[in-house]
GUKESE-831801 format. One line per 8 residues: number of its first residue (from 1); their letters; for each residue y, z, x of C-alpha. Coordinates in steps of 0.02 Angstrom, whole numbers, plus 50000, padded with zeros to 5 digits. Last residue first. Layout:
// residues N
NUM	A	Y Z X | ... $
This chain:
// residues 294
294	XXXXXXXX	55978 66313 61851 | 56138 66331 61788 | 56257 66252 61930 | 56439 66328 61944 | 56567 66256 62061 | 56691 66317 62174 | 56821 66226 62285 | 56950 66291 62401 $
286	XXXXXXXX	56936 66485 62358 | 57092 66572 62463 | 57057 66736 62522 | 56986 66713 62672 | 56816 66779 62718 | 56771 66936 62788 | 56663 67011 62621 | 56590 66912 62490 $
278	XXXXXXXX	56587 67005 62330 | 56484 66990 62171 | 56476 67001 61988 | 56617 67131 61972 | 56651 67160 61794 | 56797 67125 61684 | 56836 67225 61536 | 56977 67134 61435 $
270	XXXXXXXX	57128 67236 61393 | 57224 67187 61246 | 57190 67354 61157 | 56982 67295 61183 | 56933 67123 61198 | 56766 67081 61127 | 56585 67088 61201 | 56563 66916 61138 $
262	XXXXXXXX	56672 66851 61266 | 56574 66887 61418 | 56667 66942 61574 | 56648 66881 61732 | 56701 66943 61921 | 56710 66846 62085 | 56761 66915 62234 | 56801 66837 62372 $
254	XXXXXXXX	56865 66986 62531 | 56991 67006 62655 | 57001 67162 62768 | 56924 67318 62765 | 57084 67406 62679 | 57076 67289 62571 | 57145 67097 62521 | 57066 66994 62371 $
246	XXXXXXXX	57043 66827 62362 | 56994 66746 62185 | 56853 66694 62091 | 56847 66712 61896 | 56670 66686 61799 | 56683 66674 61593 | 56526 66740 61530 | 56380 66638 61416 $
238	XXXXXXXX	56329 66547 61565 | 56439 66552 61701 | 56602 66465 61642 | 56719 66458 61772 | 56912 66510 61846 | 56927 66488 62021 | 57076 66550 62105 | 57161 66442 62275 $
230	XXXXXXXX	57305 66372 62180 | 57369 66427 62005 | 57547 66415 62065 | 57515 66507 62220 | 57560 66697 62185 | 57548 66657 61992 | 57351 66667 61989 | 57352 66857 62013 $
222	XXXXXXXX	57181 66937 62010 | 57085 67033 61862 | 57136 66902 61727 | 57247 66992 61586 | 57211 66978 61410 | 57163 66902 61248 | 57322 66758 61224 | 57323 66637 61079 $
214	XXXXXXXX	57331 66449 61098 | 57351 66316 60968 | 57273 66167 60889 | 57254 66252 60719 | 57052 66214 60706 | 57007 66203 60859 | 57094 66368 60916 | 57113 66386 61101 $
206	XXXXXXXX	57087 66548 61182 | 57195 66619 61344 | 57181 66716 61492 | 57342 66789 61551 | 57398 66778 61729 | 57579 66748 61657 | 57644 66599 61782 | 57466 66533 61793 $
198	XXXXXXXX	57405 66540 61609 | 57233 66526 61618 | 57129 66454 61498 | 57000 66466 61370 | 56915 66341 61262 | 56749 66401 61148 | 56569 66298 61133 | 56492 66436 61176 $
190	XXXXXXXX	56571 66460 61345 | 56703 66330 61411 | 56823 66348 61548 | 56994 66298 61596 | 57116 66316 61737 | 57237 66172 61708 | 57280 66073 61859 | 57361 66167 62013 $
182	XXXXXXXX	57548 66194 61996 | 57661 66128 62127 | 57699 65942 62042 | 57740 66034 61879 | 57629 66093 61731 | 57691 66092 61563 | 57582 66229 61444 | 57559 66161 61287 $
174	XXXXXXXX	57398 66104 61310 | 57320 66003 61162 | 57497 65969 61106 | 57446 65772 61051 | 57266 65738 61024 | 57213 65578 61076 | 57024 65519 61026 | 56937 65412 61155 $
166	XXXXXXXX	56778 65310 61087 | 56613 65261 61152 | 56549 65298 60977 | 56407 65423 61033 | 56479 65476 61182 | 56651 65538 61088 | 56792 65552 61208 | 56920 65656 61175 $
158	XXXXXXXX	57098 65666 61239 | 57229 65801 61265 | 57418 65796 61243 | 57556 65907 61355 | 57566 65769 61463 | 57709 65822 61641 | 57808 65666 61701 | 57907 65683 61848 $
150	XXXXXXXX	57789 65638 61983 | 57706 65511 61850 | 57562 65524 61723 | 57540 65708 61754 | 57385 65837 61716 | 57349 65905 61572 | 57190 65898 61451 | 57027 65791 61450 $
142	XXXXXXXX	56898 65812 61347 | 56720 65762 61349 | 56602 65796 61168 | 56449 65878 61137 | 56529 66003 61063 | 56636 66053 61201 | 56622 65964 61385 | 56742 66006 61492 $
134	XXXXXXXX	56895 65913 61592 | 57067 65950 61717 | 57199 65854 61738 | 57296 65822 61920 | 57311 65638 61860 | 57341 65544 61723 | 57361 65364 61635 | 57359 65376 61446 $
126	XXXXXXXX	57259 65316 61297 | 57082 65325 61401 | 56997 65200 61468 | 56795 65142 61421 | 56687 65211 61531 | 56606 65135 61693 | 56425 65209 61735 | 56404 65264 61894 $
118	XXXXXXXX	56226 65283 61981 | 56128 65425 62047 | 55971 65380 61934 | 55933 65552 61861 | 56120 65617 61911 | 56171 65501 61810 | 56361 65476 61826 | 56492 65424 61712 $
110	XXXXXXXX	56671 65352 61730 | 56832 65348 61667 | 56991 65257 61700 | 57168 65310 61659 | 57235 65298 61833 | 57381 65348 61934 | 57394 65235 62068 | 57425 65324 62239 $
102	XXXXXXXX	57369 65192 62348 | 57203 65278 62398 | 57192 65279 62199 | 57235 65432 62082 | 57145 65534 61948 | 57110 65493 61778 | 56902 65545 61715 | 56752 65617 61793 $
94	XXXXXXXX	56588 65621 61691 | 56450 65702 61707 | 56253 65694 61652 | 56123 65790 61700 | 56158 65939 61598 | 56333 65906 61561 | 56461 65910 61695 | 56646 65912 61698 $
86	XXXXXXXX	56764 65806 61778 | 56969 65790 61767 | 57015 65703 61935 | 57153 65724 62082 | 57040 65582 62192 | 56974 65416 62153 | 56856 65296 62175 | 56834 65144 62055 $
78	XXXXXXXX	56678 65099 62028 | 56591 65272 62100 | 56534 65289 62290 | 56339 65325 62281 | 56308 65485 62367 | 56295 65513 62564 | 56138 65621 62588 | 56161 65835 62611 $
70	XXXXXXXX	56004 65963 62614 | 55910 66079 62535 | 55796 65955 62445 | 55759 66030 62303 | 55950 66094 62289 | 56016 65946 62334 | 56215 65914 62411 | 56268 65769 62394 $
62	XXXXXXXX	56428 65711 62478 | 56559 65595 62397 | 56671 65446 62498 | 56847 65407 62475 | 56875 65258 62615 | 56954 65233 62778 | 56970 65394 62881 | 56849 65479 62753 $
54	XXXXXXXX	56907 65553 62604 | 56840 65691 62469 | 56716 65727 62328 | 56597 65858 62342 | 56430 65842 62212 | 56305 65972 62190 | 56147 65916 62129 | 56003 66018 62028 $
46	XXXXXXXX	56080 65929 61874 | 56278 65914 61888 | 56364 66027 61999 | 56573 65955 62038 | 56673 65961 62173 | 56830 65898 62244 | 56909 65901 62426 | 57080 65917 62525 $
38	XXXXXXXX	57035 65829 62668 | 56984 65912 62827 | 56807 65897 62829 | 56830 65719 62759 | 56918 65671 62930 | 56828 65772 63048 | 56652 65665 62993 | 56526 65707 62892 $
30	XXXXXXXX	56365 65796 62918 | 56382 65926 62783 | 56350 66102 62850 | 56185 66191 62794 | 56212 66290 62648 | 56253 66480 62682 | 56162 66585 62574 | 56228 66745 62453 $
22	XXXXXXXX	56122 66854 62358 | 56129 66949 62179 | 55974 66912 62103 | 55985 66828 61952 | 56176 66782 61995 | 56120 66695 62155 | 56283 66665 62271 | 56293 66498 62374 $
14	XXXXXXXX	56402 66454 62534 | 56489 66297 62589 | 56575 66274 62759 | 56646 66390 62898 | 56802 66320 62867 | 56842 66466 62750 | 56819 66480 62557 | 56706 66360 62506 $
6	XXXXXX	56610 66398 62343 | 56459 66387 62242 | 56388 66485 62117 | 56216 66480 62067 | 56151 66520 61894 | 55987 66575 61819 $
Protein backbone atom coordinates (compact mmCIF):
# COMPACT_ATOMS: atom_id res chain seq x y z
CA UNK A 1 0.00 0.00 0.00
CA UNK A 2 1.25 3.48 -0.87
CA UNK A 3 -0.01 6.95 0.00
CA UNK A 4 0.70 9.83 -2.37
CA UNK A 5 0.77 13.15 -0.51
CA UNK A 6 0.54 16.35 -2.51
CA UNK A 7 -0.24 20.06 -2.49
CA UNK A 8 -1.78 21.57 -5.60
CA UNK A 9 -3.75 24.55 -4.29
CA UNK A 10 -3.87 26.84 -1.22
CA UNK A 11 -6.29 24.53 0.60
CA UNK A 12 -3.35 22.41 1.70
CA UNK A 13 -2.26 18.78 1.71
CA UNK A 14 -4.28 15.88 0.33
CA UNK A 15 -3.40 12.19 0.15
CA UNK A 16 -4.31 9.51 -2.38
CA UNK A 17 -4.52 5.91 -1.18
CA UNK A 18 -3.39 3.82 -4.17
CA UNK A 19 -4.87 0.60 -2.76
CA UNK A 20 -8.47 1.79 -2.45
CA UNK A 21 -8.26 4.73 -4.92
CA UNK A 22 -9.52 7.23 -2.37
CA UNK A 23 -8.59 10.85 -1.67
CA UNK A 24 -8.21 12.19 1.87
CA UNK A 25 -7.77 15.74 3.12
CA UNK A 26 -5.13 16.33 5.77
CA UNK A 27 -5.68 18.83 8.58
CA UNK A 28 -4.10 22.23 8.02
CA UNK A 29 -0.57 22.78 9.31
CA UNK A 30 -0.83 24.98 12.45
CA UNK A 31 2.02 27.17 11.19
CA UNK A 32 2.47 30.92 10.88
CA UNK A 33 1.53 32.82 7.70
CA UNK A 34 5.14 33.09 6.61
CA UNK A 35 5.53 29.28 6.49
CA UNK A 36 2.16 29.01 4.77
CA UNK A 37 3.23 31.16 1.84
CA UNK A 38 6.93 30.25 1.61
CA UNK A 39 8.38 27.70 -0.80
CA UNK A 40 8.43 24.26 0.75
CA UNK A 41 10.03 20.86 0.31
CA UNK A 42 8.64 17.53 1.42
CA UNK A 43 9.82 14.05 2.27
CA UNK A 44 8.06 10.86 3.42
CA UNK A 45 10.06 8.73 5.86
CA UNK A 46 8.67 5.80 7.82
CA UNK A 47 5.10 6.78 8.75
CA UNK A 48 5.89 10.51 8.73
CA UNK A 49 5.53 13.29 6.20
CA UNK A 50 8.11 16.05 6.74
CA UNK A 51 7.44 19.50 5.30
CA UNK A 52 10.40 21.89 5.21
CA UNK A 53 9.88 25.64 4.94
CA UNK A 54 10.66 29.04 6.36
CA UNK A 55 9.07 30.93 9.23
CA UNK A 56 9.57 34.64 9.88
CA UNK A 57 13.10 34.36 11.27
CA UNK A 58 14.25 30.77 10.72
CA UNK A 59 13.74 27.59 8.73
CA UNK A 60 11.20 25.18 10.22
CA UNK A 61 10.03 21.58 9.76
CA UNK A 62 6.48 20.36 10.37
CA UNK A 63 5.78 16.66 10.70
CA UNK A 64 2.54 14.81 9.93
CA UNK A 65 2.15 11.41 11.59
CA UNK A 66 0.08 8.82 9.77
CA UNK A 67 -0.49 7.11 13.13
CA UNK A 68 -1.53 10.20 15.13
CA UNK A 69 -3.20 11.94 12.14
CA UNK A 70 -1.87 15.32 13.18
CA UNK A 71 0.93 17.86 12.73
CA UNK A 72 3.71 18.62 15.22
CA UNK A 73 6.86 20.70 14.95
CA UNK A 74 9.87 18.58 14.10
CA UNK A 75 13.36 19.05 15.49
CA UNK A 76 15.38 21.30 13.16
CA UNK A 77 18.50 20.11 11.35
CA UNK A 78 21.93 20.83 12.80
CA UNK A 79 22.50 23.03 9.76
CA UNK A 80 19.07 24.24 8.56
CA UNK A 81 18.72 24.59 4.79
CA UNK A 82 16.50 24.81 1.74
CA UNK A 83 16.82 23.71 -1.92
CA UNK A 84 18.51 20.44 -0.86
CA UNK A 85 18.41 16.91 -2.19
CA UNK A 86 16.66 14.30 -0.04
CA UNK A 87 15.51 10.70 -0.06
CA UNK A 88 14.32 8.08 2.42
CA UNK A 89 14.98 4.39 2.94
CA UNK A 90 12.67 2.73 5.45
CA UNK A 91 12.77 4.68 8.70
CA UNK A 92 15.75 6.89 7.79
CA UNK A 93 16.24 9.79 5.41
CA UNK A 94 19.25 11.78 4.24
CA UNK A 95 19.33 15.42 3.15
CA UNK A 96 22.35 16.82 1.31
CA UNK A 97 23.49 20.17 -0.02
CA UNK A 98 21.14 23.13 -0.37
CA UNK A 99 21.44 26.73 0.81
CA UNK A 100 21.54 28.14 4.33
CA UNK A 101 19.48 31.20 5.30
CA UNK A 102 22.28 33.49 4.11
CA UNK A 103 22.34 31.93 0.63
CA UNK A 104 25.59 30.00 1.10
CA UNK A 105 25.71 26.78 -0.95
CA UNK A 106 26.29 23.77 1.30
CA UNK A 107 28.17 20.51 0.94
CA UNK A 108 27.05 19.14 4.30
CA UNK A 109 24.62 16.24 4.76
CA UNK A 110 22.48 14.94 7.62
CA UNK A 111 20.64 11.72 8.43
CA UNK A 112 17.17 11.78 10.00
CA UNK A 113 16.01 8.80 12.06
CA UNK A 114 12.21 8.80 12.29
CA UNK A 115 12.22 6.29 15.17
CA UNK A 116 14.08 8.75 17.42
CA UNK A 117 13.21 12.01 15.60
CA UNK A 118 16.88 13.00 15.60
CA UNK A 119 19.33 14.45 13.06
CA UNK A 120 22.90 13.17 12.72
CA UNK A 121 25.64 15.08 10.89
CA UNK A 122 27.28 13.04 8.11
CA UNK A 123 30.63 13.62 6.39
CA UNK A 124 30.64 16.45 3.82
CA UNK A 125 30.21 15.84 0.10
CA UNK A 126 33.11 16.68 -2.22
CA UNK A 127 31.18 19.49 -3.92
CA UNK A 128 28.71 22.05 -2.54
CA UNK A 129 25.42 22.07 -4.48
CA UNK A 130 21.87 23.39 -4.34
CA UNK A 131 18.79 22.59 -6.46
CA UNK A 132 20.04 19.00 -6.57
CA UNK A 133 18.15 15.70 -6.34
CA UNK A 134 18.78 12.57 -4.30
CA UNK A 135 17.79 8.91 -4.18
CA UNK A 136 18.72 5.56 -2.66
CA UNK A 137 19.86 2.81 -5.02
CA UNK A 138 21.46 -0.54 -4.16
CA UNK A 139 21.59 0.48 -0.50
CA UNK A 140 23.59 3.65 -1.16
CA UNK A 141 22.57 7.31 -1.21
CA UNK A 142 23.16 9.46 -4.29
CA UNK A 143 23.11 13.17 -5.07
CA UNK A 144 23.02 14.41 -8.68
CA UNK A 145 22.65 17.65 -10.60
CA UNK A 146 22.23 21.05 -9.06
CA UNK A 147 24.37 24.16 -9.06
CA UNK A 148 27.45 25.11 -7.05
CA UNK A 149 26.84 28.81 -7.76
CA UNK A 150 24.44 31.01 -9.72
CA UNK A 151 26.35 30.28 -12.94
CA UNK A 152 27.91 26.82 -12.43
CA UNK A 153 25.80 23.72 -13.17
CA UNK A 154 27.04 20.34 -12.00
CA UNK A 155 27.05 17.21 -14.16
CA UNK A 156 28.77 15.03 -11.57
CA UNK A 157 27.04 12.87 -9.00
CA UNK A 158 28.11 11.69 -5.57
CA UNK A 159 27.54 8.32 -3.91
CA UNK A 160 27.45 7.92 -0.12
CA UNK A 161 28.20 4.50 1.38
CA UNK A 162 26.42 4.20 4.74
CA UNK A 163 28.77 1.39 5.82
CA UNK A 164 32.09 3.15 5.18
CA UNK A 165 30.65 6.65 5.78
CA UNK A 166 32.43 7.95 2.70
CA UNK A 167 31.51 9.81 -0.51
CA UNK A 168 32.56 8.86 -4.04
CA UNK A 169 32.39 11.36 -6.90
CA UNK A 170 30.95 10.10 -10.22
CA UNK A 171 31.87 12.34 -13.15
CA UNK A 172 29.23 12.86 -15.85
CA UNK A 173 26.50 11.01 -13.97
CA UNK A 174 23.90 13.64 -14.90
CA UNK A 175 25.07 15.36 -18.12
CA UNK A 176 21.96 17.51 -18.56
CA UNK A 177 23.01 21.04 -17.65
CA UNK A 178 20.70 22.69 -15.16
CA UNK A 179 20.12 26.43 -15.54
CA UNK A 180 18.82 28.67 -12.78
CA UNK A 181 15.19 28.66 -13.94
CA UNK A 182 14.96 24.86 -14.20
CA UNK A 183 13.67 22.52 -11.53
CA UNK A 184 16.05 20.10 -9.81
CA UNK A 185 16.44 16.82 -11.72
CA UNK A 186 13.22 14.79 -11.78
CA UNK A 187 14.46 11.32 -10.80
CA UNK A 188 13.00 8.11 -9.36
CA UNK A 189 14.32 4.64 -8.54
CA UNK A 190 12.25 1.49 -9.14
CA UNK A 191 13.72 -1.96 -8.42
CA UNK A 192 17.15 -0.34 -8.00
CA UNK A 193 17.00 1.15 -11.50
CA UNK A 194 17.28 4.92 -11.94
CA UNK A 195 14.93 6.88 -14.21
CA UNK A 196 14.82 10.59 -15.01
CA UNK A 197 12.77 13.13 -16.95
CA UNK A 198 14.47 15.41 -19.45
CA UNK A 199 12.52 18.67 -19.11
CA UNK A 200 13.16 20.04 -22.59
CA UNK A 201 12.05 16.96 -24.53
CA UNK A 202 9.43 15.49 -22.15
CA UNK A 203 11.24 12.16 -22.39
CA UNK A 204 11.77 9.50 -19.73
CA UNK A 205 15.31 8.14 -19.61
CA UNK A 206 16.95 5.18 -17.89
CA UNK A 207 20.41 5.14 -16.36
CA UNK A 208 22.95 2.43 -17.21
CA UNK A 209 25.00 1.89 -14.04
CA UNK A 210 27.76 -0.04 -15.80
CA UNK A 211 28.35 2.48 -18.59
CA UNK A 212 27.39 5.66 -16.67
CA UNK A 213 25.11 6.64 -19.59
CA UNK A 214 21.42 7.38 -20.20
CA UNK A 215 19.07 6.15 -22.92
CA UNK A 216 15.57 7.26 -23.90
CA UNK A 217 12.54 5.10 -23.17
CA UNK A 218 9.50 7.15 -24.20
CA UNK A 219 7.43 10.25 -23.61
CA UNK A 220 5.80 11.57 -20.46
CA UNK A 221 1.98 11.56 -20.28
CA UNK A 222 2.08 15.32 -19.53
CA UNK A 223 4.33 18.20 -20.57
CA UNK A 224 7.31 19.23 -18.44
CA UNK A 225 8.92 21.70 -20.86
CA UNK A 226 6.35 24.50 -20.54
CA UNK A 227 7.35 25.27 -16.93
CA UNK A 228 11.00 24.12 -16.95
CA UNK A 229 10.13 20.99 -14.99
CA UNK A 230 8.41 22.82 -12.11
CA UNK A 231 4.88 21.87 -11.07
CA UNK A 232 5.34 18.21 -11.98
CA UNK A 233 6.16 15.24 -9.74
CA UNK A 234 8.09 12.16 -10.87
CA UNK A 235 8.24 9.52 -8.14
CA UNK A 236 8.66 5.84 -7.41
CA UNK A 237 5.52 4.14 -6.11
CA UNK A 238 6.28 0.53 -5.29
CA UNK A 239 7.25 -1.21 -8.54
CA UNK A 240 5.84 1.64 -10.66
CA UNK A 241 6.92 5.06 -11.84
CA UNK A 242 4.44 7.79 -10.96
CA UNK A 243 3.93 11.07 -12.82
CA UNK A 244 1.70 13.65 -11.13
CA UNK A 245 0.77 16.65 -13.23
CA UNK A 246 -2.04 18.99 -14.15
CA UNK A 247 -4.30 19.06 -17.16
CA UNK A 248 -7.05 21.36 -18.37
CA UNK A 249 -10.24 19.88 -19.76
CA UNK A 250 -13.81 20.91 -20.59
CA UNK A 251 -14.81 20.49 -16.93
CA UNK A 252 -11.95 22.57 -15.56
CA UNK A 253 -8.54 21.89 -14.10
CA UNK A 254 -7.45 18.59 -12.55
CA UNK A 255 -4.40 16.79 -11.24
CA UNK A 256 -3.84 13.38 -12.83
CA UNK A 257 -1.74 10.55 -11.39
CA UNK A 258 -0.26 8.40 -14.18
CA UNK A 259 1.70 5.22 -13.48
CA UNK A 260 3.80 2.78 -15.45
CA UNK A 261 5.46 -0.47 -14.42
CA UNK A 262 8.91 -0.66 -16.08
CA UNK A 263 8.72 -4.46 -15.97
CA UNK A 264 5.94 -4.26 -18.58
CA UNK A 265 8.47 -2.84 -21.04
CA UNK A 266 8.31 -0.19 -23.77
CA UNK A 267 6.63 -1.01 -27.08
CA UNK A 268 7.83 0.81 -30.20
CA UNK A 269 9.14 3.70 -28.14
CA UNK A 270 5.79 4.17 -26.38
CA UNK A 271 5.28 3.95 -22.62
CA UNK A 272 1.85 2.60 -21.67
CA UNK A 273 0.86 5.02 -18.91
CA UNK A 274 -2.20 4.09 -16.80
CA UNK A 275 -4.35 6.64 -14.97
CA UNK A 276 -4.12 5.83 -11.27
CA UNK A 277 -6.26 8.67 -9.96
CA UNK A 278 -7.70 12.11 -10.74
CA UNK A 279 -8.25 15.07 -8.42
CA UNK A 280 -10.85 17.38 -9.97
CA UNK A 281 -11.27 21.14 -9.55
CA UNK A 282 -7.80 21.94 -8.27
CA UNK A 283 -4.90 23.82 -9.84
CA UNK A 284 -2.65 22.30 -12.48
CA UNK A 285 0.60 23.00 -10.58
CA UNK A 286 1.95 20.40 -8.14
CA UNK A 287 3.83 22.35 -5.46
CA UNK A 288 4.93 19.36 -3.36
CA UNK A 289 4.61 15.59 -3.61
CA UNK A 290 5.84 12.70 -1.47
CA UNK A 291 5.12 8.96 -1.62
CA UNK A 292 4.86 6.91 1.57
CA UNK A 293 5.04 3.12 1.61
CA UNK A 294 2.87 1.69 4.40
